N, CA, C and O of each residue as an XYZ file, in Angstrom:
356
protein
N     -61.323     33.270     39.060
C     -61.702     31.550     39.713
C     -62.816     31.646     40.416
O     -63.321     32.714     40.070
N     -63.601     31.050     41.343
C     -63.581     31.176     42.539
C     -63.851     30.115     43.612
O     -64.518     29.090     43.468
N     -63.208     30.546     44.728
C     -62.625     29.068     45.459
C     -63.572     28.473     45.738
O     -63.507     27.253     45.891
N     -64.649     29.113     45.874
C     -66.114     28.724     46.568
C     -66.771     27.514     45.446
O     -66.964     26.421     45.977
N     -66.915     27.555     44.841
C     -66.989     25.933     43.333
C     -67.406     24.864     44.202
O     -66.479     24.390     44.859
N     -68.759     24.250     44.429
C     -68.340     22.657     44.532
C     -67.971     21.845     43.742
O     -68.122     20.640     43.943
N     -67.292     22.436     42.454
C     -66.500     21.536     41.945
C     -64.849     21.437     42.337
O     -64.121     20.445     42.394
N     -64.522     23.051     42.615
C     -63.053     22.718     43.188
C     -63.131     22.787     44.371
O     -62.005     22.762     44.869
N     -64.151     22.885     45.310
C     -64.094     22.645     46.552
C     -64.056     20.991     47.032
O     -63.613     20.486     48.064
N     -64.768     20.322     45.732
C     -64.691     18.673     45.637
C     -63.181     18.035     45.173
O     -63.283     16.811     45.099
N     -62.533     18.259     45.015
C     -61.621     18.737     44.145
C     -60.594     18.851     45.335
O     -59.670     18.057     45.513
N     -60.819     19.723     45.966
C     -59.481     20.016     46.796
C     -60.043     18.726     48.344
O     -59.115     18.276     49.016
N     -60.898     18.472     48.562
C     -61.705     16.970     49.512
C     -60.974     16.758     48.825
O     -60.000     17.509     48.882
N     -60.941     15.665     47.774
C     -60.618     14.311     46.721
C     -58.574     14.228     46.714
O     -57.674     13.390     46.777
N     -58.759     15.635     46.599
C     -57.207     15.185     46.057
C     -56.055     15.974     46.882
O     -54.943     15.520     47.152
N     -56.608     17.371     47.257
C     -55.985     18.216     48.246
C     -55.474     19.191     47.465
O     -55.615     19.415     46.263
N     -54.721     19.863     48.499
C     -54.456     21.563     48.098
C     -53.291     21.880     46.871
O     -53.246     23.015     46.398
N     -52.582     21.073     46.503
C     -52.080     20.675     45.457
C     -51.815     20.812     43.829
O     -51.063     21.315     42.994
N     -53.352     19.741     44.051
C     -53.736     19.246     43.127
C     -55.255     20.330     42.446
O     -55.858     20.136     41.391
N     -55.496     21.361     43.418
C     -56.259     21.597     43.118
C     -56.119     23.665     42.473
O     -56.797     24.482     41.850
N     -54.392     23.545     43.383
C     -53.796     24.004     43.171
C     -53.462     24.629     41.797
O     -53.467     25.797     41.407
N     -53.112     23.210     41.071
C     -52.453     22.792     39.343
C     -53.674     23.038     38.497
O     -53.319     23.099     37.319
N     -55.164     23.226     38.653
C     -56.441     22.844     38.269
C     -56.362     24.213     38.199
O     -56.170     24.588     37.043
N     -56.462     25.370     39.251
C     -56.900     26.967     38.866
C     -55.817     27.641     38.351
O     -56.024     28.766     37.896
N     -54.127     26.950     38.319
C     -53.665     27.497     37.744
C     -53.887     27.107     36.437
O     -53.598     28.026     35.669
N     -54.414     25.787     35.689
C     -54.459     25.585     34.705
C     -55.749     26.384     33.955
O     -55.704     26.721     32.772
N     -56.717     26.591     34.697
C     -58.143     27.829     34.354
C     -57.329     29.361     34.045
O     -57.769     30.090     33.156
N     -56.500     29.637     34.599
C     -56.524     31.215     34.986
C     -55.959     31.423     33.424
O     -56.258     32.378     32.708
N     -54.827     30.007     32.952
C     -53.777     30.241     31.912
C     -54.880     30.290     30.831
O     -54.836     31.151     29.952
N     -56.079     29.178     30.901
C     -56.387     29.770     29.619
C     -57.588     30.353     29.734
O     -58.486     29.579     29.401
N     -58.007     31.541     30.114
C     -58.424     32.615     31.037
C     -57.416     33.360     30.323
O     -58.155     33.978     29.557
N     -56.430     33.677     30.081
C     -55.270     35.199     30.108
C     -55.385     34.649     28.817
O     -54.237     34.789     29.239
N     -55.540     34.190     27.732
C     -54.698     33.237     26.673
C     -56.943     33.739     25.794
O     -57.275     34.825     25.318
N     -57.374     33.141     25.863
C     -58.458     32.436     25.082
C     -59.878     32.426     26.392
O     -60.227     31.254     26.534
N     -60.438     33.064     27.007
C     -60.956     33.346     27.495
C     -62.581     32.350     26.843
O     -62.765     31.278     27.420
N     -63.263     32.605     26.112
C     -64.089     32.286     24.790
C     -64.140     30.853     24.519
O     -65.007     29.989     24.654
N     -62.812     30.874     24.049
C     -62.668     29.639     23.254
C     -62.140     28.826     23.471
O     -61.784     27.862     22.794
N     -61.942     29.230     24.956
C     -60.430     27.742     25.515
C     -59.421     26.814     25.148
O     -59.063     25.689     25.497
N     -59.004     27.890     24.118
C     -57.841     26.655     23.379
C     -56.570     26.365     23.940
O     -56.170     27.268     24.675
N     -56.077     25.738     23.868
C     -54.592     25.406     24.382
C     -53.692     26.502     23.476
O     -53.719     26.545     22.246
N     -52.958     27.304     24.266
C     -51.919     28.021     23.139
C     -50.338     27.703     23.255
O     -49.837     28.288     24.215
N     -49.975     27.387     22.956
C     -47.861     27.206     22.851
C     -47.555     28.257     23.600
O     -48.107     29.354     23.692
N     -46.576     27.796     24.151
C     -45.944     29.182     24.823
C     -44.165     28.700     25.133
O     -43.661     27.579     25.064
N     -43.582     29.916     25.454
C     -41.889     29.030     24.952
C     -41.312     29.577     26.042
O     -41.359     30.780     26.298
N     -40.853     28.887     26.597
C     -40.602     28.660     27.943
C     -38.809     29.115     28.350
O     -37.945     28.866     27.509
N     -38.479     29.694     29.517
C     -37.060     29.215     29.579
C     -36.731     28.342     31.521
O     -36.616     28.721     32.687
N     -36.709     26.695     30.508
C     -36.238     26.039     31.477
C     -35.467     26.583     32.947
O     -35.578     26.404     34.160
N     -34.737     27.251     32.120
C     -33.081     27.480     33.247
C     -34.086     28.190     34.533
O     -34.006     27.794     35.696
N     -34.737     28.957     34.225
C     -35.789     29.824     35.068
C     -36.604     29.528     35.418
O     -36.779     29.620     36.633
N     -37.251     29.181     34.881
C     -38.632     28.572     34.986
C     -39.682     29.265     35.319
O     -40.526     29.080     36.196
N     -39.531     30.203     34.418
C     -40.706     31.287     33.802
C     -40.609     31.196     32.468
O     -39.819     30.383     31.989
N     -41.595     32.225     31.431
C     -41.973     32.173     30.499
C     -41.273     32.910     29.940
O     -41.073     33.916     30.620
N     -40.422     32.923     28.324
C     -39.789     33.276     27.940
C     -39.691     34.642     27.337
O     -40.580     34.938     26.538
N     -38.411     35.847     27.679
C     -38.800     37.312     27.317
C     -39.283     37.293     25.421
O     -39.251     36.167     24.924
N     -39.568     38.102     24.759
C     -39.147     38.461     23.059
C     -38.026     39.025     22.668
O     -37.818     39.505     21.554
N     -37.244     38.975     23.626
C     -35.439     38.942     23.350
C     -34.666     37.690     23.290
O     -33.815     37.407     22.447
N     -35.235     36.654     24.724
C     -35.166     35.812     24.300
C     -35.476     34.187     23.814
O     -35.071     33.063     24.109
N     -36.394     34.774     22.939
C     -36.972     33.909     22.163
C     -35.997     34.179     20.233
O     -35.226     33.588     19.478
N     -36.537     35.066     20.305
C     -35.543     35.754     18.705
C     -33.805     35.230     19.432
O     -33.233     34.511     18.612
N     -33.158     35.405     20.422
C     -31.940     35.073     21.084
C     -31.885     33.350     20.396
O     -31.086     32.610     19.823
N     -32.854     33.345     20.740
C     -32.562     31.701     20.580
C     -32.873     30.869     19.251
O     -32.653     29.695     18.956
N     -33.328     31.676     18.729
C     -33.544     31.544     17.018
C     -32.806     31.738     15.885
O     -32.674     31.228     14.772
N     -32.167     33.053     16.820
C     -30.675     33.663     15.645
C     -29.714     32.428     16.044
O     -29.119     31.815     15.158
N     -29.596     32.117     17.268
C     -28.144     30.823     17.372
C     -28.592     29.423     17.082
O     -27.683     28.593     17.104
N     -30.164     28.845     16.732
C     -30.409     27.981     15.996
C     -30.116     28.042     14.753
O     -29.528     27.007     14.440
N     -30.279     29.018     13.549
C     -30.138     29.056     12.205
C     -28.514     29.739     12.210
O     -27.965     30.098     11.169
N     -27.998     29.820     13.306
C     -26.232     30.246     12.755
C     -25.553     28.784     13.532
O     -24.336     28.612     13.612
N     -26.469     27.898     14.014
C     -26.380     26.212     14.539
C     -26.399     25.872     12.842
O     -25.517     25.701     12.000
N     -27.354     25.873     12.832
C     -27.938     24.722     11.228
C     -27.108     25.466      9.687
O     -26.775     24.846      8.677
N     -26.973     26.711      9.918
C     -26.157     27.439      8.750
C     -24.939     27.852      9.426
O     -25.274     28.648     10.304
N     -23.298     27.629      9.425
C     -22.482     28.295      9.931
C     -22.268     29.528      9.097
O     -21.819     30.620      9.445
N     -22.776     29.032      7.673
C     -22.487     30.355      6.736
C     -22.903     31.595      7.223
O     -21.894     32.300      7.250
N     -23.754     32.150      7.574
C     -24.737     32.678      8.352
C     -23.884     33.919      9.262
O     -23.967     35.147      9.294
N     -23.112     32.994      9.902
C     -22.602     33.940     11.086
C     -21.740     36.024     10.334
O     -20.886     36.427      9.545
N     -22.333     36.349     10.897
C     -21.929     37.212     11.142
C     -22.582     38.267      9.645
O     -22.796     39.466      9.465
N     -22.709     37.009      8.818
C     -23.810     38.410      7.683
C     -25.153     38.810      8.473
O     -25.569     38.308      9.517
N     -25.779     39.942      7.636
C     -26.317     40.338      7.903
C     -28.197     39.808      7.032
O     -28.429     39.431      5.883
N     -29.020     39.995      8.055
C     -30.167     39.056      7.161
C     -31.343     40.314      6.129
O     -32.070     41.156      6.656
N     -31.222     40.107      4.850
C     -31.606     40.888      4.270
C     -33.251     39.919      3.583
O     -33.333     38.779      3.126
N     -34.233     40.883      3.769
C     -35.209     40.643      2.831
C     -35.106     40.290      0.692
O     -34.722     41.106     -0.146
N     -35.364     39.532      0.559
C     -35.772     39.812     -1.163
C     -36.854     40.650     -1.337
O     -37.911     40.817     -0.727
N     -36.599     40.893     -1.824
C     -37.776     42.644     -2.416
C     -38.577     42.108     -3.892
O     -37.972     42.137     -4.963
N     -39.674     41.734     -3.808
C     -40.091     41.140     -4.999
C     -40.392     42.360     -5.748
O     -40.549     43.417     -5.137
N     -40.471     42.311     -6.827
C     -40.561     43.047     -7.864
C     -42.028     42.693     -9.021
O     -41.978     41.890     -9.953
N     -43.517     43.715     -8.548
C     -44.260     42.943     -9.020
C     -44.758     43.031    -10.438
O     -45.171     44.191    -10.429
N     -44.920     42.720    -11.272
C     -45.837     42.955    -13.062
C     -47.117     43.894    -12.553
O     -47.725     43.478    -11.567
N     -47.543     45.088    -13.144
C     -48.442     45.851    -13.283
C     -49.960     45.104    -14.250
O     -51.132     45.474    -14.178
N     -49.457     44.149    -14.968
C     -50.160     43.226    -15.972
C     -50.437     41.968    -15.227
O     -49.627     41.221    -14.677
N     -51.981     41.851    -15.327
C     -51.512     40.504    -14.335
C     -52.866     39.618    -14.435
O     -52.943     38.540    -13.846
């Protein structure tokens, strides 16, 4: 991101550094995930620590929510059912 960009300079002069820095952070995040398409991506956030959640934190959160949703799952292994496929289609 070019700090000397005329649009960023105008934004800084009109609204101040905090707004300009927020816009630059948003542009950096857009470029980080999809620089070509500029799509908004959802992100899991650790609000207690003010940062992105790690993969371990995400999985722990999901498992805790499953245990609350169905108390019968506590202490049991999660098994993936296997499908039996027929050769004739």
